[in-house]
C-alpha positions as CSV (number, residue, x, y, z in Angstrom):
1,X,-14.9,7.1,65.6
2,X,-12.8,6.4,62.5
3,X,-12.6,2.8,61.1
4,X,-9.3,3.4,59.4
5,X,-6.3,5.1,60.9
6,X,-5.8,8.4,59.1
7,X,-2.1,7.7,58.8
8,X,-2.9,4.4,56.9
9,X,-5.7,5.7,54.7
10,X,-3.5,6.9,51.8
11,X,-1.6,3.6,51.7
12,X,-4.9,1.6,51.6
13,X,-6.2,3.9,48.8
14,X,-3.1,3.5,46.8
15,X,-3.2,-0.3,47.2
16,X,-6.8,-0.5,46.2
17,X,-6.2,1.6,43.1
18,X,-3.3,-0.6,42.1
19,X,-5.4,-3.7,42.5
20,X,-8.2,-2.1,40.4
21,X,-5.8,-1.2,37.6
22,X,-4.3,-4.7,37.5
23,X,-7.8,-6.2,37.4
24,X,-8.8,-3.9,34.6
25,X,-5.7,-4.8,32.6
26,X,-6.3,-8.5,33.0
27,X,-10.0,-8.1,32.0
28,X,-9.0,-6.2,28.9
29,X,-6.3,-8.8,28.0
30,X,-8.8,-11.6,28.4
31,X,-11.3,-9.8,26.3
32,X,-8.8,-9.3,23.5
33,X,-7.7,-12.9,23.7
34,X,-11.2,-14.1,23.2
35,X,-11.9,-12.0,20.0
36,X,-11.3,-12.9,16.4
37,X,-7.8,-12.9,15.1
38,X,-8.1,-13.0,11.3
39,X,-5.2,-13.3,8.9
40,X,-5.6,-13.0,5.1
41,X,-3.4,-14.0,2.2
42,X,-4.1,-13.5,-1.5
43,X,-2.2,-14.8,-4.5
44,X,-2.5,-15.9,-8.1
45,X,-2.4,-19.7,-8.8
46,X,-1.7,-21.2,-12.2
47,X,-3.1,-24.6,-13.0
48,X,-1.4,-27.1,-15.4
49,X,-4.1,-26.3,-18.0
50,X,-2.8,-22.7,-18.2
51,X,-5.8,-21.2,-16.3
52,X,-5.1,-18.7,-13.5
53,X,-7.1,-18.2,-10.3
54,X,-7.1,-15.5,-7.7
55,X,-7.0,-17.3,-4.3
56,X,-8.0,-15.8,-1.0
57,X,-7.0,-17.7,2.2
58,X,-8.6,-16.5,5.4
59,X,-7.8,-17.9,8.8
60,X,-9.4,-17.1,12.1
61,X,-7.1,-18.0,15.0
62,X,-9.3,-16.4,17.7
63,X,-12.2,-17.8,19.7
64,X,-15.1,-15.9,18.3
65,X,-16.6,-15.8,14.9
66,X,-16.5,-12.8,12.6
67,X,-18.0,-11.7,9.3
68,X,-16.0,-11.6,6.1
69,X,-17.0,-9.6,3.0
70,X,-14.9,-9.3,-0.2
71,X,-15.0,-6.0,-2.1
72,X,-13.1,-4.8,-5.2
73,X,-9.7,-5.6,-6.5
74,X,-7.5,-2.6,-7.4
75,X,-5.0,-3.4,-10.1
76,X,-2.6,-1.1,-11.9
77,X,0.2,-1.5,-14.5
78,X,3.2,0.7,-15.1
79,X,3.3,2.9,-18.2
80,X,7.0,3.5,-19.0
81,X,8.6,5.5,-16.3
82,X,5.8,8.0,-15.8
83,X,3.6,7.1,-12.8
84,X,1.0,9.7,-13.9
85,X,0.2,7.5,-16.9
86,X,-0.2,4.3,-15.0
87,X,-3.2,2.2,-15.9
88,X,-5.6,1.7,-13.0
89,X,-8.6,-0.6,-13.0
90,X,-11.1,-1.7,-10.4
91,X,-12.4,-5.2,-10.8
92,X,-15.0,-7.1,-8.8
93,X,-13.9,-10.7,-8.4
94,X,-16.7,-13.3,-8.3
95,X,-16.0,-15.9,-5.6
96,X,-18.2,-19.0,-5.4
97,X,-19.2,-18.1,-1.9
98,X,-22.1,-15.8,-0.9
99,X,-20.9,-12.8,1.1
100,X,-21.0,-11.7,3.9
101,X,-19.5,-15.0,5.1
102,X,-19.5,-16.0,8.8
103,X,-16.0,-17.3,9.7
104,X,-16.0,-19.3,12.9
105,X,-13.2,-19.3,15.4
106,X,-10.2,-21.6,14.8
107,X,-11.2,-22.1,11.2
108,X,-9.3,-21.6,7.9
109,X,-11.1,-21.1,4.6
110,X,-9.9,-20.7,1.0
111,X,-11.8,-19.3,-2.0
112,X,-10.8,-19.1,-5.7
113,X,-12.1,-17.1,-8.6
114,X,-11.1,-17.1,-12.3
115,X,-8.3,-14.7,-13.2
116,X,-7.2,-15.9,-16.6
117,X,-8.3,-12.8,-18.5
118,X,-6.7,-10.5,-15.9
119,X,-3.4,-12.4,-16.2
120,X,-3.5,-12.4,-20.0
121,X,-3.6,-8.6,-19.8
122,X,-0.9,-8.4,-17.1
123,X,1.5,-11.0,-18.6
124,X,3.3,-8.5,-20.8
125,X,3.2,-5.5,-18.4
126,X,5.0,-4.8,-15.1
127,X,2.2,-4.8,-12.5
128,X,2.2,-2.5,-9.5
129,X,0.9,-3.7,-6.2
130,X,-2.6,-5.2,-6.5
131,X,-4.9,-5.0,-3.5
132,X,-8.1,-6.9,-2.7
133,X,-10.4,-5.0,-0.3
134,X,-11.7,-7.4,2.4
135,X,-14.0,-6.3,5.2
136,X,-13.4,-8.2,8.4
137,X,-16.0,-7.4,11.0
138,X,-16.3,-3.6,10.8
139,X,-12.8,-2.9,9.5
140,X,-11.8,-2.9,5.9
141,X,-8.3,-4.2,5.0
142,X,-6.5,-4.0,1.7
143,X,-4.9,-7.4,1.3
144,X,-1.9,-7.3,-1.0
145,X,-1.9,-9.9,-3.8
146,X,1.4,-11.7,-3.9
147,X,3.5,-11.1,-7.1
148,X,4.7,-14.7,-7.0
149,X,2.5,-17.1,-8.9
150,X,1.9,-20.4,-7.2
151,X,1.9,-23.4,-9.6
152,X,-0.7,-26.0,-9.0
153,X,0.5,-29.6,-9.4
154,X,-1.7,-32.7,-9.4
155,X,-0.8,-33.2,-5.7
156,X,-1.7,-29.7,-4.6
157,X,-0.4,-26.1,-4.6
158,X,3.4,-25.5,-4.3
159,X,3.9,-23.3,-1.3
160,X,4.6,-19.6,-1.7
161,X,8.1,-18.4,-0.7
């Protein structure tokens, strides 16, 4: 004795497969919504005293915490119009925080490190794109340093445009 009519069995199987796929998609979407969502911004800030600072702003908009680690800063300057003669340097910025840093969910954080000597070197040269290597969780990102310099006033930092 069959519990399901053989004519209806393919329809029931297709309906159960559809429900399983929709359930899997919703579970995956919920999993991704719960993870960390980290954005990074890096720029140079100039204080009224004439000192420059490299600023790194990290923001975790997700629910779970993640680990942040800052690596090297790749800088380069153009040499005339011949890219083969460009000057490349790898620097290791020293931020006041100990890394790796645990960035909790729904939390922004900002770090600064001195960059006056770097900017004295770069002020008369046309810099190429600078990139700061930041490890977020298990992925390494190259965060572009903005070419616009933010000027610090006594009230705070003027926003970048």
